[in-house]
N, C-alpha and C positions, 0 to 999 in steps of 0.2 A: 758562257763559262768555259774556261780552258779545259782541255781534255789531256790527261796524262796516262801513259802506259807504264804499268809496273810489271816487269817481266817476272815470270815464275817458271821454275823447273824443279825437278826432284832434288832433295837434299840442300835446300836453301837454309841460310842462317836465319832463325826466327826473328831476332831483333832487327836485322837488316831488311826484312820485308815488312814486318808488322808496324814498326815505328814510322817509316816513311809513308806506308799505305794510309794509316789513320791520320797522320799530320796533313798529308796532301788532300785528303777528303774534306778537310776543313774549308778549303778554298777552291778546289778543283773537282771536276769529274774524273774519277780514277777507274781505269779498266785493267784487270789482271790479264796479261797476255802470256799464254803458254805455247808450247809447240803443238798442243792439241786443245781444242775447244771443250769446255765442260769437263775437264779432267781434274781429278783430285791429285795434287802433288804433295808428297810428304816432305816435311822439313827434316833436318838432321836428327831431331828428337821425335819425329813421327807426327807432328802437328800437321793437319791437312788443310790445304788452301785450294779452292776450285777456280780454275781459269774461266774468264768470261768469254774470251775469243782465242783463236789460234793466231800465231804470228803470220801464217799465210793469209788470214783475213784482215790483219792489221794494216790499214792504209796509212802511210806516213802523212798524207795530206790531211787526215782527220785528227791528228794528234799535235799537241803543242810541245811535247817533250816526253822523255822516258827515263825511268829509274831502274837500275840494274842492281839487285841485292847480291850479296856474296854467299859464302858457304861454298858448297861443292856444285851448286846449281849452274854457275857460269860455264863450267866445263861441259855440262849437258846442253846449255843454250847454244854454244858455239858449234855444236854438231848439226845444228839445223840452219841451213842456208837462209831460209826465210827470216829467221830471227836476226841473224847477222846483217842481212840486207835491210831489214827494217831499221836497225840502228844506224847503218851507214846512210840510208836515205834521209832519216831525220837530221843527222848531222849535216849532210849536203844541203838541206833546206835551212841551215843555221838555227836549228831548234836545240834547246838544251838537252844534254844527255848526261845523266849522273850514274856513276858506278863506284861501288865500295868493295873493299876487301879483294876478293877474286874477280869481281865484276869487270875490271879493266881487261881481263882476257877477251871479253866480247868486243871491246873497243879495238884491241889488237887485231882480232880476226876481221873486223870491219875495215881495217886499214886506215883508221882516222887518227892515230897517235903520232905519226911521223912529224918530228919537229915541234911537238907540243910538250908542255910541262905536264906531268901527271904523277900520281902516287898510287899505291896499292898496298896490300899486305906484303911485307918484306919477302915472303916465300916466292912471290912471282915477280920480284923486282927485275930480274934479268930478262924475263919474258917481255916485260914492258919496255925495257931499254932496247932489246932486240927488235921491237916493233917500231923503234925510232923515237921513242919519247925521251925526254930529259926527266928522269925520275928524281923525286924529292921526298924526303922523309918529313912530311908535313901533315897536319891535321886535315886540311882541305886544300886542294889545288884547283884553280879555275883558269882555263886557257881555251879560248875560242869556243865557248859554250860547252866545254867538256869539264865536268865537275867530278873530281875523284877524291876518295879518302881511303884510310888504311884499315879501320876496324870498327867494331860497334862503339867503342869509346868516342869515336869521331862523329857519330850520328847527329848530335845536335848542330854542330857546325856544318856538316855536310848537307843536311836537309835545308837548313837556313840558306846556305849559298845557292842551292838548287832553286828554292822558291824565289830568291832575289833574281836569278837569271830568268826564270819564267815570267816575272813581273816587269822585265825591262821592255 
């Protein structure tokens, strides 16, 4: 069974973590990866999710892909070098990495957007462009195993595209 990391950090958008988490569990082993192991992280509304392992413990060789939810959590994720390096290493191994809303901030910090097509919430459009991406206002954008979307409304198309990449 393929193993997928779903990143978690404080102030995540509930729908952007919960929807993919449970959909991915239908077909894959899913591990919640936070900057700390066994820590409870609150969503923007206070809903608590406990990490399974820390990003320091997360070995990219053990995973087949990663999902980065949005909200304000990606700003916290990119403060942790281990989290950013985990995503970069997964991409370097040609494994799918999905990011929605503010999630592409982590991709930008990982240095994997240069020359790629991507989307995000419009509020970070210029950050994504400055990271070298060709930004599009689209429901879902897939380029070189990087799957990006804009908002919770895009979740069905985003998760479907991610699962398709995982199954290739």
